[in-house]
Every structure is written in structure tokens, then in C-alpha cells.
C-alpha positions, 0 to 999 in steps of 0.5 A: 500500499505505501509503495502505491502511495509513493508512486501516485505521489511521484506521478502527481510530482512529475505531472506538476513539472511537466505542466508547470502550474502555479501549485509548485509549493504543493507538488514539492510538499508531495514529493517530499511526502513520497521521500519520507515514506521510502525512508520509513520503509527502508528504516523498518525493513532494516529493523525486521 
């Protein structure tokens, strides 16, 4: 499920980069959230 969220966030970020909308701040927040989710997943994976 987390992987699906990450994929959706990255796709939204790429769409924002391509369309150059004025919602640049929101797009970058989504990118940061995707990176945080990936980092949390990696950290949890190492503990198991």
C-alpha cells in the first residue's frame, strides 16, 4: 500500500513538473512526503 502511495505522489510530482502549474509548492510537498515514506520503509525493513 505504501508503494502505491509513493507511486501516486511521484506521478503527481512529475505532472506538476511537466505542466509547470502555479501549485509548485504543493507538488514539492508531495515529493517530500514520498521521500519520507520511502525512508520510513527502508528503516523499518532493516529492523526486521
